[in-house]
C-alpha positions as CSV (number, residue, x, y, z in Angstrom):
1,M,105.3,106.4,107.6
2,H,106.4,106.2,104.2
3,A,109.6,105.0,103.6
4,L,110.4,108.4,102.5
5,D,109.3,110.4,105.2
6,N,112.0,112.3,106.6
7,C,114.2,110.7,104.3
8,I,117.0,112.3,104.6
9,W,117.1,111.3,108.7
10,R,116.0,107.9,107.6
11,A,118.9,107.6,105.5
12,L,121.5,109.2,108.4
13,T,120.0,106.5,110.7
14,T,120.1,103.8,108.3
15,R,122.2,103.3,105.4
16,Q,124.4,105.8,105.2
17,V,124.8,105.8,108.7
18,Q,128.6,105.9,108.2
19,L,128.9,109.0,106.6
20,A,126.5,110.8,109.0
21,E,127.8,113.0,112.2
22,S,125.2,113.6,115.2
23,F,124.4,115.5,118.3
24,E,121.4,114.3,120.0
25,Q,118.1,114.0,117.7
26,A,120.0,115.8,114.7
27,R,122.3,114.5,112.2
28,R,124.1,115.6,109.4
29,F,126.3,114.5,106.5
30,V,130.4,114.9,106.7
31,R,130.6,118.2,105.7
32,E,133.0,117.0,102.2
33,V,130.3,115.0,101.3
34,T,126.9,117.5,101.6
35,S,125.1,119.7,103.3
36,L,122.0,118.1,104.0
37,C,121.2,117.7,107.7
38,A,118.2,116.6,109.3
39,F,116.4,116.4,112.6
40,E,114.5,113.2,114.0
41,E,111.0,115.8,114.3
42,A,111.1,119.7,113.5
43,N,110.0,120.8,116.8
44,L,111.9,123.0,119.5
45,Q,114.4,120.2,120.6
46,G,115.2,119.3,116.8
47,Y,116.5,122.8,115.9
48,A,118.4,122.8,119.0
49,A,120.0,119.8,118.7
50,L,120.8,121.2,115.2
51,G,122.1,124.3,116.0
52,K,124.2,122.3,118.4
53,L,125.6,120.1,115.6
54,V,126.4,122.9,112.7
55,G,127.7,125.7,115.2
56,V,126.9,129.5,115.3
57,G,127.5,130.9,111.5
58,S,127.3,127.3,109.9
59,T,124.2,126.3,107.5
60,A,122.5,123.8,107.3
61,A,120.0,122.3,104.6
62,V,116.8,120.8,105.2
63,F,113.8,119.0,103.9
64,L,110.7,120.1,105.5
65,D,107.1,119.2,105.2
66,S,105.9,122.6,105.4
67,P,107.0,126.2,104.2
68,Y,109.9,127.2,106.8
69,E,108.3,129.5,109.7
70,A,110.8,132.0,111.0
71,R,112.8,130.4,114.4
72,S,114.6,132.3,116.8
73,G,118.0,131.8,116.3
74,W,118.1,131.2,112.7
75,E,117.7,132.5,109.4
76,L,116.6,131.0,105.9
77,V,119.6,132.0,103.6
78,A,117.5,130.1,100.8
79,G,114.4,128.0,99.9
80,A,112.4,125.8,97.3
81,P,109.2,123.6,97.6
82,L,110.3,120.5,95.9
83,L,108.2,117.6,93.8
84,E,109.8,114.5,95.6
85,M,109.3,111.7,92.5
86,V,108.9,107.6,92.7
87,C,109.8,105.6,89.4
88,D,108.2,102.3,89.6
89,N,107.8,101.5,86.5
90,G,110.7,99.6,85.8
91,W,113.9,100.7,83.6
92,Q,114.6,101.3,79.7
93,P,117.6,100.1,78.4
94,V,120.7,102.4,77.4
95,S,120.6,102.4,73.1
96,D,123.7,100.8,71.6
97,S,124.3,103.9,69.8
98,A,125.0,106.5,72.9
99,P,127.9,107.6,73.7
100,D,130.4,106.2,76.2
101,I,129.1,106.2,79.8
102,I,132.2,106.4,82.3
103,Q,132.0,105.2,86.1
104,L,133.2,108.5,88.1
105,G,134.7,108.5,91.3
106,A,137.8,110.1,93.6
107,H,139.8,110.8,90.9
108,D,137.1,113.1,88.6
109,A,136.4,114.9,92.1
110,A,137.1,117.9,91.5
111,E,135.5,118.3,87.6
112,M,132.2,116.6,89.4
113,V,132.5,119.7,91.6
114,E,133.4,122.1,88.9
115,L,130.3,120.9,86.2
116,A,128.2,121.2,89.4
117,T,128.8,124.4,90.9
118,L,128.2,126.0,87.1
119,T,124.9,123.8,86.7
120,R,123.9,124.1,90.4
121,P,122.1,120.2,90.8
122,G,121.8,121.0,94.5
123,P,124.4,120.9,97.0
124,F,127.9,118.7,95.8
125,G,131.2,118.7,97.6
126,I,134.4,117.1,97.1
127,R,133.1,113.8,98.6
128,T,129.9,113.9,97.2
129,H,130.5,110.8,94.7
130,E,130.9,108.5,97.8
131,L,127.1,108.6,98.4
132,G,127.1,105.9,95.7
133,T,127.2,105.2,92.1
134,Y,128.2,107.9,89.5
135,V,128.6,108.2,85.9
136,G,129.1,110.9,83.5
137,I,130.0,112.0,79.6
138,R,133.4,113.4,78.4
139,C,133.7,115.3,75.3
140,E,137.4,115.7,74.4
141,E,138.5,114.9,77.7
142,R,136.1,117.1,79.3
143,L,133.5,116.3,82.2
144,V,130.2,116.9,80.2
145,A,127.2,115.6,82.0
146,M,127.0,113.1,85.1
147,A,124.2,111.4,87.2
148,G,124.5,109.9,90.3
149,E,123.4,108.6,93.8
150,R,122.5,110.3,96.7
151,L,119.9,109.4,99.7
152,K,120.1,106.0,100.5
153,V,116.9,104.7,102.7
154,P,115.9,100.8,102.7
155,G,114.2,99.8,99.3
156,Y,114.8,103.1,97.9
157,T,118.1,104.9,96.4
158,E,118.3,108.6,95.2
159,V,118.9,109.8,91.6
160,S,120.7,113.1,92.1
161,A,123.3,115.8,90.4
162,V,121.8,115.6,87.0
163,C,123.0,118.2,85.5
164,T,124.8,119.0,81.8
165,H,127.3,121.8,80.5
166,P,125.2,124.5,78.7
167,D,127.2,123.7,75.5
168,H,126.0,120.4,75.5
169,T,122.6,120.3,76.2
170,G,119.6,119.4,74.0
171,K,122.0,116.0,73.1
172,G,120.4,113.9,75.6
173,Y,122.6,113.3,77.7
174,A,120.7,114.1,81.0
175,T,118.3,110.8,80.0
176,L,120.9,108.7,78.8
177,L,122.7,109.1,82.2
178,M,119.0,109.3,84.7
179,R,118.6,105.4,82.8
180,E,121.9,104.1,83.5
181,I,121.6,105.3,87.0
182,I,117.9,103.7,87.0
183,R,118.9,100.3,86.0
184,G,121.5,100.1,88.4
185,I,119.0,100.6,91.1
186,G,116.3,98.2,89.5
187,E,119.3,95.7,89.3
188,R,119.8,96.0,92.7
189,G,115.4,95.4,93.3
190,E,115.2,98.8,94.9
191,I,112.9,101.5,94.1
192,P,114.3,105.0,92.3
193,F,113.7,108.3,93.3
194,L,114.4,112.1,93.4
195,H,113.5,115.9,93.7
196,V,113.2,118.7,91.4
197,R,112.1,121.7,92.2
198,R,108.5,122.3,91.2
199,D,108.5,125.1,89.2
200,N,111.5,123.4,86.7
201,A,108.6,122.5,84.3
202,R,111.5,121.1,82.0
203,A,113.1,118.6,84.4
204,V,109.9,117.6,85.2
205,A,108.7,116.5,81.9
206,L,111.7,114.4,81.5
207,Y,111.5,113.1,84.8
208,E,108.0,112.0,83.9
209,R,108.7,110.8,81.1
210,L,111.5,108.6,82.9
211,G,108.5,106.9,84.5
212,F,108.3,109.3,87.7
213,R,105.6,110.6,89.6
214,T,105.1,112.8,92.3
215,R,105.0,111.0,95.2
216,T,104.5,114.8,97.7
217,T,106.1,118.0,98.3
218,V,108.9,118.9,100.8
219,H,110.7,121.6,101.0
220,Y,113.9,122.3,101.2
221,A,115.7,125.1,103.4
222,V,118.9,126.4,104.0
223,L,119.6,127.8,107.4
224,R,122.1,129.8,108.9
225,K,122.9,129.5,112.5
226,N,123.2,132.6,114.3
């Protein structure tokens, strides 16, 4: 197995176990952190354990190796194929003339959720910042762009929550912040990876310019337990 196979499960059983809730063969992040969940295997036992873990009427966001197939007791709420991309080409320095990059934390959480809700980079909660380093750019004291770290498995850290307010796109903020996050990951001796919707050609092109290459395709599914 590759270190990134079943990466949510691997994160919740290794480097991010302190943020995990579990039941038999299923695990999830604490809800305030993110809605991501996983099972050891996508079989009958795995789905049964996940159902017990999240409870009737609740949702679970999972990564699957193949498109979701209808199962009794579950409803597909949303889903999309994602490219899993890995950057093994090092990192590029941030320009001295770049806007000031700020560290984000608990005191910025409400603004981070607001920006993520507007731009929809993926599941984001009031405690998502606890997953790793988050950086941002402010304009007139308003948070207008951010990026950070999400899943962490041995040797790898995911770049995530890359988003820019619609009023501030086209200024290179996403590239700037990603380079900063990639730099930090690289300095720890780890390899950056990320997930992006397969149909998001603009984002894929940006990530390729930053040195990311597609490793595989995973299938994101938000499931509701009936």
